[in-house]
Structures are given as structure tokens and as C-alpha cells.
C-alpha positions, 0 to 999 in steps of 0.5 A: 136612018132609024137603023143607023141610030139604033145601031149607034145606041146599041154601040153606046150601050155596049161601050158603057157596059164594057166600061162598067165591067172594066170598072168592076174588074179594076175594083175586084183586082184592087181588093184582091191585092189589098191586105185583109188581115184586119177584118174591120178595115177590109170590110170598110174598104169593100163597103166603100168601094162598092157604094162608090162603084154602084152609087148605092146610098147604104152598103153594109155587112151583117154577120150571122149569129146565135145559130143563124137566128140573128144578123148583126151589123158589123159595118155600115158605109154611107155614101152621102157622108163618105164615112161609116156610121159607128152608131148603127154598128151592132144593130140586130135583125132576128129571124122572128122579125122577118122569117122570109128573109132568113129563108132566102139567105139559106138558099145561098143565092143573092136576094135581088129586090128591085122593089123591096115592098113587093119582094117576098123576102124583103116586104116584111122589113117595111118599118125598117125600109120606110124609115130610111127611104130604101126602095131597092136592095141587092144582098149577097150571102157570104160563104166560108167553107160552104156555110153562110156566115153573113150577108153583104147588103146594098140599100138604094134610096130613091126611085126603085132601081132595076139591078143589072146582071153585071151588078149582081155578078159584081156584088156576088164577087164582092161577097167572095172578097168578104169571105176571103177577108174573113178567112185571112183575118182569122188566119192572121189572128191565129198566127198572132196568137201562136206568135204570142204563145211562142214568145211566152214559152221563149221568155219562160225558157230563157228567163227561168232560173231552173236548168232546162234542156230540149232533146230528141232522138238526134240529141240535144238541140236547145238548152237555156242559160241556166242549164249551160251554166250548170254544166260549165258551157258558154255556148249552145254549140258545144252541146248541140247534137250530143245525147244526154248520156254523153254529158253525164257520168258513164256509170250512174249511182245505181251501177247501170250505164248512163246510155241504158238508163237514158233510154229507159227513162225516156220510154217511161216518160213517153208511156206515162206522160212524165218521169222523175229520177236522180241523175249525175251529169259531168261538169265541163271540167269533169266534176260530177254534179248530182241532179234531179230530173223531170222529163216531160214529152212535148210536141213542137211543130209535129215533132216529138221532143223531150223537155228535161228540167234539172235541179242541182241537188248537191246541197241536198246530197251533202245533207243526206250524207250528214244525216246518214252519219247521225246517231242510231236513235235518229235514223228513223227521223232522218229517213223521213227527213231525207224523203221529205227533203227531196225536191218537189215538182217545180211550179211556174207562173207568168203574170203581169207586173202592173196588176198581177194577173196570170197570163200563163201557168204550167201543169204542175201549178195547175195540178197543185192549186186544183183549178183548171187552166182557164180559171187561173189565167185572167185572175190574180193571186188575190182573187184565187186566194193563194196567199195565207197572209196578204201582207206577205204577198204585198212584201213579196211584190214590193221586194221584187219591184225593188230588186228585180229578182228574188231567190228562195223566199219562204212563203205560206201558200194555200191550194184551192182544196184548202191545204197550206203549203210552205213554198220556196219562191224564186222570181225574176222580172222579164219583158213580154211585148214590151211590158214587164211580167213576173216569172215565178217558180215555186218549190214545195218544202212542206214535207221537209218542214214537217220532217224537221219538226219531227226531228226536233220532237225526237230530240226532245223525247231523247232528252226527256228519257235521259232526264228520266234515267238520271232521276231514276238512278238518283231516286234508286241510289237515295231510296235504297241506300237508307233501308239497305243500311238499316237492314245491314246494320240490324243483321250485323248486330243480330249476327254479332250479339244475338246471345247478348241481346234481350228478347225485345231488342232482337224483336226490334231489330227483326221488325226494322229488317221487315219494315225496310224490306217492305219499304224496298218492295213497295218501291220496286212495286211502284217502279214495276207498275210504271213499266206495266203502264208504259208497256200497255199491260195494265187494262181496265177490268170492271166488276161489281164492287161493294164500295163502302166495305172496300173503302173502309177496309182500304182506310184501315190498311192505310191507317195501319201501314202509316202506324196511326200517324194521322187519323183518317176521317171517312165520310160516305153518307151518299156513296153508292152501295155497289159500283161497276169498277176496277178494284185494282185501279181504285186501290192504287188511287186511294192508297197513294193519295191517302198515304201522301196526305198522311206523309206530308201532314204533321202527326195527329192532323186529321185527313178527310176522305169523302165519297159522294155519288153524282149521277153515274159518277162518284166524286172522291175528295181527299183533304189534308192540312199538311205542308202543301205544294210550292207553285213551281212544282205544280206543273210537274205533279204528274211527271215521274220521279219529281218531288216537291222542293219542301219535302225535306227528309220525308221518304218517297219515290216521286211515282205515286201521283203519276201512278194515280194519274194513269189509273184515273185515266184508265178508269175514264176519270179525271183528277184535280189538285188544289194546294196552298203552301203551308195550308194543305192540299185537296185532291178531287177525283171523279170516276164513272161507275 
């Protein structure tokens, strides 16, 4: 009887064992067939099926973090509520809390604790275990590529439980399912990121207004609508398989064959990372189109490709042709302008329309702004400080939202290094993942703007030189005519009536000839002196100078040369006895200023000349009570050949003050002129000695 009963019990146990194994197999088969790309969803399902199958109160998955020093709860399933405890998610257990547990995990074997407080690996968790009433634990480490990345934890509440070998094997198999879920979700996430990257590239490729074509050793295999439109093609199939040389002018502007140049430029791009050159393509109707090409080698799916960004430079070529026909005096400026006018590398960015955050930026933009790609993506243009004027940014965004696209909007932008650039921005609204984005391309025209400014300055200088020539001719014809006429008249009188003239009359005519000859010589000297200044032949050559005797001698010479027209009162009580100065420059300064003071004063009116020392400088003041200088003429005082409106028939060349200014500058000094019309003029010169 006992043998039969024992046999029945054994058969019953064997039957239950078989049923349990079958249940385990069914659960594992269901998990193996389920989608595990969503990691959290897969973990919840694994924990829920395990809790229900093993009738365990708490089943959770913990991930290893911080260099395997901490485990953090990702999912906790509670059998009693048949749901996950969201509040427990993120709970952490550190190595310092229970070193023995972490050491057991490192052995890569299941932790079987029938009685948790007596097991060396779990006894150190007493506070945690008692707070939840946990009596037994069965934890299986989760491996990925040979490394433990987490643990699948089973926590039994109630009387201690002896885990069977089948249950241990089942939990180990479940840990493998978690490992598969981790790998599958990682792969799905990588595929999603790759798909989004491809979508962004396709949106950039198709949406940009720049012409772009892709080709490899077998020829063209893709081109965007802008490139097809540039060459007059309506279908991509019309150009697929053709080499770039086949859609180009056979002989390029330099005289070389297109197929030979194509290979050279591609080889240069492959060896140097990029190539930039001018090219001539053929429109479908046979017309030649000059373009500028930016070649960049790229890898796509393990395949070596060449990307060519093409810019139509027909307008630029026409402008260059017009500049080549300009006058010879503008050729230098034309060359600079032509160089600056050539297209700069294109900057391209994609940003969300909702908040302006950059989601992508090309290498040209990264190089231009001077920041890493990571420091650009995730920020908007305001955070990066790109716009010089934020009002321009607001208007640009507003116009783009209103019109849907913008073309060649001129803006001032700031790179990270602080340099301001003038840009032509072209923008279009595109859709990525059903969300509107901005595709913006920029062309740097800073050099072109600088060249235009230089051209205007050159034209202004040419105009100024023309005015100076006109004034010089007018001055020479006026100032030379009178003394020449007097000399000629006196010479003719002496020639015709020499024997009939009295001695005093002959003397007067000879003096007249000498006087006007000196006048013409002085005029020529002033003109030649200005030429010496312009040619850089005048230099500052200081030497010891006895200043008082030098000034007195100079005053006597001017007083004599002006025929004692006005007394010159010299004051030099505090003047230094000696000075380190250039006597030539001082002679030009004081002679011109004193002569002007006498010339524009009424006869007999005193001219005051005062020199005082001021530290290492002397301050020279020449004051007259003459006709003064009209207000409109004061800004032109130091311009060649300019004379005041009120000088009347007083002789002069308009060169005196500019000579004074040049001499003062060479001497390292300053000059100041104060004047009131009808009351006189005060000229103050400060010179270092």
C-alpha cells in the first residue's frame, strides 16, 4: 500500500513539475515573440509575467550605474495591485550600503536567498527587507556582451521560500530576455536616430535654394531641384549616370579639357577635404553658365561620394567684365573688389520655427561662428549672440513667418570671436516630423562691402585731385599774370626809352622787375615745398638753436620784406635761450604766419608776436587786428590753394597755412586758429623743444 501511495505522490509531483516547466516555456516563448523595442514596456511585461508565474509579490529590474557602484530601480511590479509602482522608480542602492550584494552580482551567478537575513549577500539589506516584509529573494544578473548591466530582482513576502532549480532556471532565462530587450531597444533607438538624421539631410538637400549634386565614380546619382532647374532639366533620370564633365563645357575657361580638370579637382577634394573652383556648365539648351563649385567628399552607407554645391555666378561675371572696362585709375580698386566679390562658402542651418533652437548646422557655419557643433545644437541665435541687432532678428523671423521664404536679406551677424560680418541670408520654411522648421543659408559679403567702400574712397580722392589741379591752374594763371605783366611792361619801357628816362625812373623800373621776380620765385618755392612734403622729402632735423636771436632776425626780415607796412611787436621775456629745434621748419612757420598777419591787416596796425616757455614746449602766439576769417572758410584753412572770400585783391597762393600745418606736424607740435570777422585773427602754435 505504501509503495503505491508513494508512487502516486511521485507521479503527482512529476506531473506538477512538468506543468510548471511547460508554463515557464510558454511564458518565455511569449516574451521571445513580443516586441522589445520599447524598453520600459518590455521590462513591465517581463516583471508582470514573472510575478504572476512565480507568484512573487515584488518583481523589479535595477540597472547598474556610476561605474557599477550604484543600482537604480527602473521598474517595480506589485502582484497585489497588478500594476507598477511609479513612486519607487529611481530608488537607489549603493555599494557602500551592501558591499557583499555587489560582490555577489559581480560573480555573474543568480543570488538565491531562501532566507534573506541569513544569506551573506542579502543580510546587509536588513532595514530594506524588514520595511517591506521580504523573506526570500531570487536575483538574476543581466548581461550584455559579457558585462553585467543590471539585475532582475524577485522579492517574496511571507514565510521563507525555498527556490526550486526550475524557478532559478526560469529567472535566469528571464534575465536573458531583459538582455535581449536592452539590445533590441538600443538598436531601435539607433535606427530611429539614423532615420531622423536621414530625414534632416533629405530636407536640407531638397529644400535648400543652393544647387547640389551627388556623384561617385559611376557618375551622377542624385541632384536636388535647384540643380536641375539651374541646368534646365525637369527629371532626375535625364542626368543619372552622366559624369559632371558630360554636362559641362568641353573646354573650360583656362583652356583645359573638362574631363581632365574634373579628375584633378576630385583628387584634390579627396586629399584635402574640399575643393573650391570656378566652372562652366551647359544648360540643356546649350547655353554656358558660369558657376562656383564647392566639392566635399562624404561617406554614405560605406560608399565614397562627392557632394558638389554649385552657385550661379553669371551676375558676378557680368559685373567683373564691367569692372575690367573701368578706367585705369580704378584698376587697383577693381581688383580688390573682384576678389571680395567672389562667393564665400555657404553657411547652412536648420532650426525649429517654434523657439528658434538649432537642430543642425553645417561645417561651414561651425567654422565661421567658432563654436563646436555640440555648443550650437540645442541653442538659439539669441543665446549664441549671433545677431548684432536683435530688432533685425525679430524682423527677419516675422517676415519669414509671413511670406514663407526670404531671399538675399542683408544682415549684420557676429561670430564667436567678436568680428562683425555682413551676410546675405536666404530662408525657407520646411517641415520635419510634421513640425515647421527654418532652413537658412548665408553668404558672407563682408569683403565685397569693404571693396565697395574702398572704391568710393578712391573716386573721392580722384575728385579731390581734380579739384586741386583746377585750383592750381587758376592760381598760377592769376598769380603769375600780374608780375609777368609788370616785368614785361618795365622791360619794354627800359628797352624803348632807356636814354630818355631819368636815373630814378630807370631805378624804379629795375626795382619793379626785381620785386615781381622775387614774388614769382616765392610762389614757385611754396609750390615746390608742398611737392617736397607730398613726396616725403622733408624731414625733421633738430639741432641746437639760439632762439631769441633767431626770432629777432626773422622779425626783422619779415618787417623789411613787407616794406614796414605794419609794426611787429615781439615779446619773449620767458623764452628759452636755446632750443633743440629745426630752424628750417621754424622759419617756414613764423615767416608765413607773420607775413599773413601783416598782409591782412590795415597799414600801420601792430602785429603782436609772443613766445613763452611751457615746460618742454614753447607756445608761440601771433595776433593781428586785420580783416579776420569768415566762418564758412575756417574748415578749409589747411587745404591747398584755398583763400578766404574776403581777401579782395591782396596777393596770395593759398599755400601758406598748409605749409605751416605740415611744418608744425613734422616738428611734433599743434596749431590752433581763432578768428572773428572784422576783428582779427589769433594763431597759437605749440612746439616741443
